[in-house]
Structure formats: C-alpha cells, structure tokens
C-alpha positions in Angstrom: 146.3 206.7 30.6 149.2 207.9 32.7 151.3 205.1 34.3 153.1 205.3 37.6 152.6 205.0 41.3 149.0 206.3 41.4 147.8 204.3 38.3 147.7 200.8 36.9 145.8 198.9 34.3 142.6 199.0 36.4 142.6 202.8 36.9 143.4 205.1 39.8 144.3 203.5 43.1 142.0 204.5 45.9 143.7 206.1 48.9 142.4 207.7 52.1 139.8 206.6 54.6 138.0 203.3 54.1 134.3 203.2 53.6 131.9 200.8 55.2 131.1 199.3 51.8 134.8 198.6 51.2 135.2 196.9 54.5 132.2 194.7 53.7 133.8 193.6 50.3 137.1 192.9 52.1 135.4 190.8 54.8 133.4 188.8 52.2 136.6 188.1 50.3 138.4 186.9 53.4 135.5 184.7 54.4 135.5 183.1 50.9 139.3 182.8 50.2 140.9 183.2 53.6 143.4 185.9 54.7 145.8 185.5 51.7 146.2 186.5 48.1 145.6 190.1 48.8 146.5 191.4 45.3 143.6 189.3 43.8 141.1 191.6 45.4 142.3 194.4 43.1 142.9 192.2 40.0 139.3 190.8 40.3 138.0 194.4 40.3 136.5 194.1 43.8 138.3 197.2 45.3 140.5 199.9 43.9 143.0 199.4 46.8 146.4 197.8 46.7 146.9 194.4 48.1 149.1 195.8 50.8 146.4 198.3 51.8 143.8 195.4 52.0 146.1 193.2 54.1 146.9 196.1 56.5 143.2 196.9 56.8 142.4 193.3 57.7 145.3 192.8 60.1 144.9 196.1 61.9 141.2 196.8 61.9 138.9 194.0 60.7 140.1 190.5 61.7 137.8 188.8 64.2 140.3 188.0 66.8 141.8 191.5 67.0 142.2 192.6 70.6 140.9 196.1 71.2 
C-alpha cells in the first residue's frame, strides 16, 4: 500500500462532505468518551477521517451548545 498524506495503516483517508451516518458515529463517540481523544476515532476503526477533521466537525457543526 502506498504511504503518504492520503494513506495510513487503516487505508485511505476520507475527505469531502460528511454523511449523516458519519455524524451519528461522531456524536455517539463524543457522548461516550467526551469531546477529546479525537485520533482514537480513527484508530478504533469508527471513521476513516483524521482526528483533526473529527474535532473540527464537532466544534464547528455538531456540538450541542453551538450558536447558530
């Protein structure tokens, strides 16, 4: 497998728009573990997104106290 920016030991990193199913996985993870340890989402095989991408999605779009 090619190594580099787009790949790691878990396969290709997902980029682009988030799906509803991915949001649900992220919300479930945060409810269980709290809004921290973002890289564990990928290492546990829950999502093919980077920890940074998960953190930004939570902070900017999904957290309950987000003002719209």
